[in-house]
N, C-alpha and C positions, 0 to 999 in steps of 0.2 A: 906365333902360332898363328895362324888367320880364321878368322871368322871362321862359321859353320857354314856351307853353302843355304842351311835351311833358317837361315837368320833373317832379320828384318833388313840388314845392313845389303845382303845379299839383293834384296829388292829395291835395294836405292838404286844400283847400278842397270833393272830391268827397265827405263826409261824407254825402250827400242821395242816394237809391237813382234811379235812372236813371228814364227814363220809355219804356219798351217800345214798340211800339206799337200791341200787345193793351191796352198799359194809356191810353194815348192816346185809344183811341177808346171807354174805357167798359168794354173786356172784363170779365167776371169767370166762375171757373169757380164752375157752380153748385153747391148741397149734395148734388143726385142724382150727379155724377161720383162723387161719394167714398164710400165706402156704410162701414157706421158696420163693418162687417169690416175691412176695409182700414184705419181709420184705429188703430183698436186693437189690429191685431195687427202689422203692418209696421213702427213704430216700435220694441220690444223685439227682433223679429225683424232687424231692421237693426243694431240693437247688439249682436248676439249672434252675428251672421254677421260683422260686424265683427273681435271682438274675439278669433272662431274663427280668422281667415282669416288677419289678420295678429299675432297671439302664435303665434312661426316659435319650437320651442324652439333650435334652433340657433345662433337671432341671439348668442346669447355668446360662441360660440366658433366663428363661423363663419369668418374668418380662418384661423385655427391647423386649425379641421377639413379644409379644402381642403387646408390643406399637410401636415397629418397623412395625406393618402389618399394624397399623390405626387407632387403640382400643386407647378410653381412660381409664384411671386407675380405673374408676368408674364401666366400662364396665370388665376392666380384674376380679377387685372385686366382679362383679356378678357373673361371671363365675364360679369362686370360687366357688359361692356360691350357683350355683345349680350346680356343681359337688358333692357337699356333701351334697344337699339334696339328688339329686338321691341316694346316696348310701346308704342314713336314710331310703329312699322309699325301697330299694331289700335289702336289710341287713339282715334283720330277714326273710321275707321271702325265700329266697336265701340262708340264711342257715338253714330252719328247714325242705326246700324242699332237700339238699343232705343228712341230718339224717336220710332221709328215702329212696331216689333211689339210692342213691349213691353218694360219694364225688365225685366220679371222674370224671364222670358228669358235673359234677360244675364246676370244674376246666377245664375241656372243653370249655367250655362254654365262661367262663372268658376270655383264651386265642383265641377262637375267636372271641370274643368282642374288645379285643385290637388288633386284625388285622384291624377290622373295624374304628373303635374311630382315629388311625393312620391314615388309607388312609383318611380320613376325613380331616383329621388335615392338611397332607402332598399336598393334591388338592384342597382343600376348596381357590376359587378365590377372588380375591382381589377385595373390591366392596361392593354393598348393599348388597350383599348376606352373606360379609363373616362372618356378626358375627350372623344370624342365624346359618347358618353352624355350627358356635364353638359352637353355644350352643347346636348342636347335638352333637360333638364330645364329648364335658365335660358328655354329659347326659347318652354316650355309653360307656366312660373311668369310668363314676360312676357307672354303672351297672359293668363291668368288674371287677371292684374293690369289688365289692361285692359279685359279685361272686366267686370272687377265695380267700376275706375275709373269714377266716374261715374253708373255706371245705381245702383246701390243705393243713395245719394246720393238721387239724383232722384227714385228710387221713393218712401223714406223722405217726404220735401221734400212733393212732392204729395199725401199720405196724410195732412199735417196739415191742417186744419182751415183755408177761408182769412181768418176775423178774427186778426189776429192772427199769421198763419203766420213772418213774420220773427224775432218775438222767439219765439217758441215753437219755434223751432228751432235758434235760441240756447241756449235748454236744454236740446235736443237733443244739441246737443254738447257742453255741459258734462255732461251724464249719461254718454256717451259715451265721453268722458276719462277719465273715473272710472274706469270698467268696464275698460275697456281697459287703462289702468294698473295695475287690478285683474289683470288676466288677463297684462296683459305679465310683471307681476312675477313669478308663479307660473313662467310658463314663461321666466323669465328664473334664476330658481332652480332648477330640478329641471330644465333644460335641460344647467346646468352642472355640478351633481351627475352629473346620469347620462353626461356625456362622462367624467369623472374617475375612470379606474379603479380607482384608488386608495382612494376613497370606494366606489363598489359593492363593492367585495371587504374592505371592513371593512364593512360594512352588512351584507353575506351573511354574514361570519362571527356577527355580533350575534345574526342572524335562526338562527342552527347551520345555515346552506347548505353544502352540502360540496364543491358542484362547483364544474366550470370554470368559471368567469366568460367569459373569451374578450376578446376586444374588442370596448371600446364607445366606439368612435370612430360608430359610427354611429346610437347610441341617441337621443340626441335625435331624430334625422330619425326612428325608429319613432313617437315621439310627435307629432312634428305630422302624421305619415300616420294616425296615429288620430284627432286631433283635425277632420285635413279630413272626417271621415266625419259628424257633427255640422254641417259646418258647408253642406253640402251639404243635409241635415233641412230646415237653419234655410232656406236658399234655396227650395226646393220649397215649404215652408212659406206665405210669402210669395205676396201675391194685389194682383193686374195694378188698379189702380182703373179702373171700367168706361170712363171716357174718352178710356182709353190702348189698348182692346182693340180696335181696329179693325180689317178684315178686308182684307186687299191684295193682289193676283195679284206674281209675284216680280218681276214690270216697273216694276210703281207705286212698290211696298217702295225696288225701289234709287232709281225716282226721287226720290222725298222722301226718302230716306235723303241725295242727295246735293246737295237744297233746302236740308237744315237744314246739312248741310257749309258752303256758300256763306252761309245765313244768318249761319249762327254764326262764321264767322269776317271777312263784316265789323262785327258786333258786338263781336268783344273788338281785329281791329286800328283800328276808328274811333274807339272810345270813351279818350280819354286815361288811364283812372281803372281800367280794366282792362286796361289794356293797362300801365301802370306796374306796379300789383300783380303780375301775374304777371311781371314780369322782377325783380321784387324779391325775387319767393317764389323764382324760378330760381336768383336767387343764391344766398340765405340755404338754399334746403333740399337743393342739392347738395353744398356743401361738408359742413353737417351728417350728409350721408347717410352721405359719403367716409370721415370721422370716425368713423361706425357703423358700417359696411363693415370696419373696420379696427382694427377698437375692440382686440378680441383681441390686433391686434399691437402695439399701442401699451402694452398695460396689460405684455404681456412686455416690452416696451421698459425699460419704468419699474420692473421686478421685482416686478409684481406676478403670487403664486402663481395657477395657472391655477384654480385653485377657486374662487378670490374674482371670478373674471369674472362667473358667475353672480348674485353677489349685491350685485355693481357693477350688474349688469343687471336689479335688481331695485329698487335704488335711484333708480336713472333712472326707471325706471316709475313709483316712487311720487312723483317729484317732478311725474306729468301730474296727481295732487290737487290739489297747489297751484296746475302753470297756470292747473288750469280756475279756478278763485276770483279767479286774476289777470288773466287774459283779458276774465272777464266786467266787471270794476272797469277794466279801463284801459278796452275799449271804451266806456263809458259816459263818462267823464274826459274820456278824450284823442281826438284825431283822427287818421285812420287816420295819416296823415303820421306825427304823434307818436308812433302804438304800435309804427311800423314804424320808428322809428329806436331805441325801445329795446330790441328785438329783436335789430337789427343790434350794438347796443352788447356786450350779454351774448353772441353767436355771437363776435364780436371778439375780447371777452377771453379769452373760452376758445382759441379758436385758438392766441391769441398764448401762452396755456399750455403746449401741445402743444409748441412750441417750446424749451420750458426742458425737457422730460422729465427733470422732478427724479424723481427716484424716487421710490419709494411716495408723498411727495404728492404728486404728480401728478395723482392721481388727482380735484382738486378739480376739474380742467374738465368731468368730470360734469353738474353742478350749471349754470352757464349754457346749457350744452349741449342739458342736458336738457330745462330750461327752454321755450327758445328754439322747440322744433321743433313739442310740442301749442298753443304758442300763435299760432303762424305757421299752424299746421293752421286754428284755429279763425276769427280773419281771415278768410283765404282764403274757406272755404266758407259763410262769416254774410255775406259781402258779395256774392258771386260767386251764391249763390242767390236773395238779396235783390232782385240787381238784374237778373237773365233769366228771360227770360221762360219758363213752361212749355213750353213747343212744342218749344225746343231748351236746355231745360234741360241732358238729358245730352249732348247737342255741344258745350256751353260747358266742361262739365265737365272732359269728354276734352280738352279745349284745355291745360285746366290742367295736369292730364296729362302731356299729351303736353310741355308746359315745362319739367314741373319734370323729364322724363326727357331732354328734350334737354338740359336742366344740365347733370344725372349723369353721361350720357356725356361731354358735352364735357370733365370735369373729370376721368371714370373716364380716359378717353382719354391728357389732360393729364397725369396724374398715370403711370401707365402708360410712355407718355415719360421721361419726368424721370426715375424709376427705374434704367430701362435707358440713360441717360444720365451718372446716378451712376455705374453699377456698370460702364458701357467704361470711362470715365475712372480708377475708381481698383477694379482689378476681386480687388485684397487685403480689398476689405470685407465685411464681414457682413453676413450680409440683414438685421439689426436696426438696423446701425448706417447702412446704405442708406435702410433708412425711415425714421431720423430726420433724417435731411439735406432727405428728402423733405419733411416734415411743414412745413420752412418756408417755403415756397410755398403755404400754406394761407393765414396772416394776409392775404400781400401781394396775393395773387389777390382775397380779397373787399376790402381796402379800395381797388384802385383798382376795381371793378367798383360797390362802392357810391358810391364818389365820382363814377362815372359816370351812374350813377341821378339821384344825389342834385342834379347840374345838370342 
């Protein structure tokens, strides 16, 4: 008996781009659709926007930052679920509207929302209003992520010349990975050092500053708020390719957006390769992102000093330079299924390492988990953009974002429930011990999920 057509082994055969309706009709975008200005400026602006939008200075201390502000571990997990659910609600509508009114405007909205979310995060007062305002921050952040996800990528992809577009895009992705690694390196190092009050006080004494330093808990947030301004400037400087600048009434825009959503849904659910690609991405991304979310808690568990967190985050970022070359070489040598099996091996090895919780030496898990995420992002973006028609590209990419955040939300809810059940069963355990016990669920979840996809 042959393998079922919806198995991952069917995806192994899918190394060739699908034929969309426009491709079957021989449709090609004319050279006049893309102005030289769009082609020359959108790509570097897209890279700059991505770097500024995603290099958050508070990432290396994210978990302990919320706890130091006065939240409980469950509240922190709930905030992450709210963030993911917000993205789910806005992801596809924002992508569909971007395909109709233009991707540039959606990127501008995303950048403006980033300024708003970081302002709330930076100035929310500690006390009874802290948790409600942080909920607002997570909602604004989720909306910003939803608006940017798909729209910026579709705008950049359609700004490339038609000839050799797929291969050119792989080059853009490799360049983006390197710049993102550099930006992430700076953000991780500076953010962790800014969070460490002892380091700031020592630096202040070294330069001769005699004033009081005060709390440095939110200093990484202030730095991120500062970088949100140039991100907005990059978004405003982008240009929409002329073919995307259609004028429609509000009713026509809504009708076109709904048509794009239906067309993208048919495309995603009917093509087995796209379906399996997104299922694998959901599994891989959700569990690695959960580790990244609680990374500072894990480092505290294995007795790593907090000032080292930034250096570990910086090392994680530098792995992107290695991952960029690995992804392109793997793409040229292996089928999609073979490449994903290798990424799965990286992730499973890292998740097993988390369970060991080896003091100090347990930091080695950063290597396999750090390599897996950029390689995964490279393949998902490369295949989806190559297989998708331009008319629904932002909408399909929004389905990708929705799928990834559905996985993250599900894992986040499950992890929060697991932590609560462990605390209820063993109320005498410390927060660190509860967290350590909860980590055992991650490799088990991954193994079961991967087995289900592979078969």
